[in-house]
C-alpha positions as CSV (number, residue, x, y, z in Angstrom):
1,X,0.0,0.0,0.0
2,X,1.3,3.5,-0.9
3,X,1.9,5.8,2.1
4,X,-0.7,8.4,2.9
5,X,0.1,11.8,1.4
6,X,-0.6,14.5,3.8
7,X,-1.0,18.1,3.0
8,X,1.9,20.3,3.7
9,X,2.6,24.1,3.9
10,X,5.6,25.3,2.1
11,X,6.9,28.3,4.1
12,X,10.0,30.4,3.5
13,X,12.2,29.3,6.4
14,X,15.8,29.9,7.5
15,X,17.5,28.3,10.5
16,X,20.3,29.8,12.5
17,X,22.3,27.3,14.6
18,X,23.6,28.8,17.8
19,X,26.3,28.1,20.3
20,X,26.3,30.0,23.6
21,X,29.4,31.8,24.9
22,X,31.5,29.7,27.2
23,X,32.8,32.5,29.4
24,X,29.5,32.7,31.2
25,X,27.0,30.1,32.6
26,X,25.1,28.4,29.7
27,X,21.8,29.1,31.4
28,X,22.6,32.8,31.6
29,X,23.1,32.9,27.9
30,X,19.9,30.8,27.2
31,X,17.9,33.3,29.4
32,X,19.3,36.3,27.6
33,X,18.4,34.8,24.2
34,X,14.9,34.0,25.5
35,X,14.5,37.5,26.8
36,X,16.3,40.6,25.6
37,X,17.6,39.1,22.3
38,X,14.2,37.7,21.4
39,X,12.7,41.3,21.5
40,X,15.3,42.5,19.0
41,X,14.4,39.6,16.6
42,X,10.7,39.9,17.1
43,X,10.6,43.5,16.1
44,X,11.9,42.6,12.6
45,X,9.2,43.3,9.9
46,X,8.3,40.7,7.3
47,X,8.3,37.6,9.6
48,X,5.4,35.2,9.6
49,X,6.8,33.2,12.5
50,X,9.8,33.4,14.8
51,X,10.5,30.4,17.0
52,X,13.4,29.6,19.3
53,X,14.4,26.0,19.7
54,X,16.2,25.5,23.0
55,X,18.1,22.2,23.0
56,X,18.8,20.2,26.1
57,X,22.3,20.6,27.6
58,X,22.8,16.8,27.8
59,X,22.5,15.8,24.2
60,X,24.6,12.8,23.2
61,X,22.2,11.9,20.3
62,X,18.9,10.1,20.3
63,X,19.3,8.1,17.0
64,X,20.4,4.5,17.7
65,X,23.9,3.5,16.6
66,X,24.3,2.8,12.8
67,X,27.5,1.3,11.4
68,X,29.2,3.9,9.3
69,X,27.0,6.8,10.3
70,X,27.8,9.4,13.0
71,X,24.9,9.3,15.5
72,X,26.8,10.4,18.6
73,X,26.9,14.2,18.5
74,X,30.5,15.5,19.0
75,X,30.7,17.6,22.1
76,X,32.8,20.3,20.4
77,X,30.1,20.8,17.8
78,X,27.0,20.3,19.9
79,X,24.4,23.0,19.2
80,X,22.7,24.9,22.1
81,X,19.8,26.2,20.1
82,X,18.3,27.2,16.8
83,X,16.5,30.3,15.7
84,X,13.7,29.3,13.2
85,X,12.7,32.3,11.2
86,X,9.8,32.1,8.7
87,X,9.2,35.0,6.2
88,X,6.0,36.2,4.7
89,X,7.5,36.6,1.2
90,X,10.8,36.4,-0.8
91,X,11.2,40.2,-0.2
92,X,10.7,40.1,3.5
93,X,14.4,39.9,4.4
94,X,14.9,43.2,2.6
95,X,12.2,44.9,4.7
96,X,13.9,43.8,7.9
97,X,17.5,44.9,7.1
98,X,17.6,47.8,9.7
99,X,16.4,45.5,12.5
100,X,18.7,42.7,11.4
101,X,21.6,45.0,11.9
102,X,20.6,45.4,15.5
103,X,20.5,41.6,15.8
104,X,24.0,41.4,14.3
105,X,25.3,43.8,16.9
106,X,23.6,41.9,19.8
107,X,24.8,38.5,18.9
108,X,28.1,38.8,20.6
109,X,26.3,39.5,23.9
110,X,25.2,35.8,24.1
111,X,26.6,33.7,21.2
112,X,30.1,32.5,20.3
113,X,29.2,30.9,17.0
114,X,26.2,31.3,14.7
115,X,25.6,29.5,11.3
116,X,22.7,30.3,8.9
117,X,21.2,27.5,6.9
118,X,18.8,28.5,4.2
119,X,16.9,26.4,1.6
120,X,15.7,27.1,-1.9
121,X,12.4,29.0,-1.9
122,X,9.5,27.0,-0.5
123,X,11.6,23.9,0.0
124,X,10.6,23.6,3.6
125,X,7.5,21.5,4.5
126,X,5.2,21.6,7.5
127,X,3.1,18.5,7.4
128,X,-0.4,18.2,8.8
129,X,0.2,15.1,10.9
130,X,-2.0,15.9,13.9
131,X,-5.7,16.7,14.4
132,X,-6.9,20.1,15.6
133,X,-5.9,20.8,19.2
134,X,-3.3,18.0,19.4
135,X,-0.6,19.2,21.7
136,X,3.1,18.5,21.5
137,X,4.7,17.4,24.7
138,X,8.2,16.4,23.4
139,X,10.3,17.1,20.3
140,X,13.5,16.0,18.6
141,X,15.4,18.1,16.1
142,X,17.4,16.0,13.6
143,X,20.2,17.2,11.3
144,X,21.3,15.0,8.4
145,X,24.7,15.2,6.6
146,X,24.8,13.8,3.0
147,X,27.5,11.2,2.4
148,X,30.4,12.5,0.3
149,X,29.9,11.4,-3.3
150,X,26.1,11.2,-3.1
151,X,24.3,13.5,-5.5
152,X,22.0,16.2,-4.1
153,X,19.1,14.8,-6.2
154,X,19.5,11.3,-4.8
155,X,19.7,12.6,-1.2
156,X,16.6,14.7,-1.6
157,X,14.6,11.9,-3.3
158,X,15.5,9.7,-0.3
159,X,14.1,12.3,2.1
160,X,10.9,12.9,0.0
161,X,10.1,9.3,-1.2
162,X,11.4,7.2,1.7
163,X,12.3,8.9,5.0
164,X,9.5,11.3,5.3
165,X,6.7,8.9,4.2
166,X,8.1,6.3,6.7
167,X,8.0,8.8,9.5
168,X,4.5,9.8,8.7
169,X,3.4,6.2,8.5
170,X,4.4,5.5,12.1
171,X,1.2,7.5,13.1
172,X,2.8,8.8,16.3
173,X,4.0,12.2,15.2
174,X,2.2,15.4,16.4
175,X,4.5,17.7,14.4
176,X,6.7,17.2,11.4
177,X,8.7,20.1,9.8
178,X,11.4,19.5,7.3
179,X,14.0,21.6,5.6
180,X,16.5,21.0,2.8
181,X,19.5,23.3,2.6
182,X,21.3,25.1,-0.1
183,X,25.1,24.9,0.1
184,X,26.2,26.8,3.1
185,X,27.5,30.3,2.4
186,X,29.2,32.3,5.2
187,X,28.5,35.8,3.8
188,X,24.7,35.2,4.2
189,X,25.1,35.6,8.0
190,X,28.7,37.0,8.6
191,X,27.9,38.7,11.8
192,X,30.8,40.6,13.6
193,X,32.8,39.3,16.6
194,X,31.1,35.8,16.4
195,X,32.6,32.7,14.9
196,X,31.2,31.2,11.7
197,X,33.7,28.3,11.2
198,X,31.9,25.5,9.4
199,X,34.3,22.9,7.9
200,X,33.0,21.1,4.8
201,X,32.9,17.7,6.6
202,X,30.8,19.2,9.4
203,X,28.1,20.9,7.3
204,X,24.4,19.7,7.2
205,X,22.1,19.2,4.3
206,X,18.7,18.8,5.8
207,X,16.7,18.9,9.1
208,X,13.6,17.3,10.6
209,X,11.6,18.5,13.6
210,X,9.6,15.7,15.1
211,X,6.9,16.3,17.7
212,X,5.4,13.7,20.1
213,X,2.6,13.6,22.6
214,X,5.1,13.3,25.5
215,X,8.6,12.2,26.3
216,X,7.9,8.5,26.6
217,X,6.4,8.4,23.1
218,X,9.6,10.0,21.8
219,X,11.8,7.4,23.5
220,X,9.7,4.5,22.3
221,X,9.8,6.0,18.7
222,X,13.7,6.0,18.6
223,X,13.7,2.4,20.0
224,X,11.1,1.2,17.5
225,X,11.3,-1.4,14.7
226,X,10.5,1.4,12.2
227,X,13.6,3.3,13.1
228,X,15.7,0.2,13.0
229,X,14.4,-0.5,9.4
230,X,15.2,3.1,8.3
231,X,18.7,2.9,9.8
232,X,19.6,0.1,7.5
233,X,19.1,2.4,4.5
234,X,21.1,5.4,5.9
235,X,24.8,4.4,5.4
236,X,24.3,4.5,1.6
237,X,23.3,8.1,1.6
238,X,24.0,9.7,4.9
239,X,27.2,10.2,6.9
240,X,25.7,11.7,10.1
241,X,22.3,11.8,11.8
242,X,22.4,14.1,14.9
243,X,19.1,13.7,16.7
244,X,18.7,16.3,19.5
245,X,16.4,16.3,22.4
246,X,14.5,19.6,22.4
247,X,14.0,21.3,25.8
248,X,11.7,24.1,24.7
249,X,10.2,25.4,21.5
250,X,9.1,29.0,22.1
251,X,7.1,31.0,19.5
252,X,7.4,34.8,19.6
253,X,5.9,35.8,16.3
254,X,2.9,33.8,14.9
255,X,0.8,34.5,11.7
256,X,2.8,37.7,11.3
257,X,1.9,39.1,14.7
258,X,4.3,39.7,17.6
259,X,2.9,37.9,20.6
260,X,2.7,39.7,24.0
261,X,4.5,36.7,25.5
262,X,6.0,33.6,23.9
263,X,4.0,30.4,23.4
264,X,5.6,27.1,24.3
């Protein structure tokens, strides 16, 4: 039987991977990002949604071991959080240039490294996997690295035709957001006084946000037969799968409106 095809929105999304400064307590940085820095970003015109993804401090990697695939997240490259920015149109980034300059200047207050990943227009997908009112109690954010020598088209077909349908068919997801990335270009987010080192062998090519009803459902999912089956296909196309535990997903701008307080 062919997998069920769910409807999906195709928003304009960019993701900024963030590492907190190490000369101050990590939680102090996370709190500053959640508070003062969020207000700088939220004031940027042209955004449909602005969401902060706070990742758990202890994040060795949720994906089970796969021979030939890096599933243990290296401590020196472990991400602290991700800013997920969704624009209303292709011209929106131009409207927000003045406020973006303020964001550039404020980054050094909290971050030591920031990396912007963007995709071709409308290449992101937000799938309608849950009914109205279904809440998300736990999330995992997964980054995929394409194996050297694998063509971009083959990698993207694997995501579209195999991985994503298999995830949907599990029937346990409350949220599914996917992004495929263009080749990483430093000048798209070359902010001052913050590192942007991103060696070729450390770059990512796609991400998946998976939402579950609660933490136990997330744990069961990663221990499931379905994940074991998918894992057998990974070494041919993928060199790394970094599956992070999400601590919080905080929404500051929704449907183009700045919220009086974030939604979690």
